[in-house]
C-alpha positions in Angstrom: -0.1 0.4 0.0 3.0 2.6 0.8 5.0 1.7 -2.6 1.4 2.5 -4.3 1.0 5.9 -2.5 4.7 6.6 -3.1 4.3 5.9 -6.8 1.2 7.7 -7.5 2.5 10.7 -5.8 6.1 10.6 -8.0 3.2 10.3 -11.0 1.6 13.0 -10.2 4.7 15.5 -9.5 6.3 14.1 -12.4 4.7 12.8 -15.3 1.4 15.1 -14.7 1.5 18.1 -17.0 -0.8 20.6 -14.7 -2.3 23.7 -15.9 -0.8 27.7 -15.0 -2.8 28.7 -11.5 -4.3 31.8 -13.4 -5.8 29.3 -16.0 -7.4 27.2 -13.3 -8.4 30.3 -11.7 -10.4 31.5 -14.5 -12.0 28.1 -15.3 -13.0 28.1 -11.5 -15.2 31.3 -11.7 -16.6 29.6 -15.2 -17.6 27.1 -13.3 -19.1 29.0 -10.6 -20.7 31.3 -12.3 -22.7 28.5 -14.3 -23.4 26.9 -11.7 -25.0 29.9 -10.1 -27.1 30.7 -13.5 -28.4 26.6 -13.5 -29.2 26.7 -10.0 -31.4 29.9 -10.8 -32.8 28.5 -14.1 -33.8 25.4 -11.9 -35.4 27.9 -9.5 -37.6 29.2 -12.2 -38.7 26.3 -13.8 -39.8 25.0 -10.8 -41.5 27.8 -9.7 -43.4 27.9 -13.2 -44.5 24.5 -12.5 -45.6 25.1 -9.0 -47.8 27.8 -10.0 -48.9 26.2 -13.0 -50.0 23.6 -10.7 -51.4 25.4 -8.3 -53.8 27.0 -11.1 -54.6 23.3 -12.9 -55.6 22.5 -9.3 -57.5 25.6 -8.2 -59.8 24.8 -11.6 -61.2 21.5 -9.5 -62.4 23.8 -6.2 
């Protein structure tokens, strides 16, 4: 098990090409913005369906 971790760490530090920190930060910001926009879109769709179903069931009162 220890050999596995040593080899994994060696591979990560010597054979993996990492993106520059500035690019990683930009990508993180893009993902965060997309996540917020997607959450707002899901919220709005949920509200539309909620209001639509309330109106539909109010027809039968």
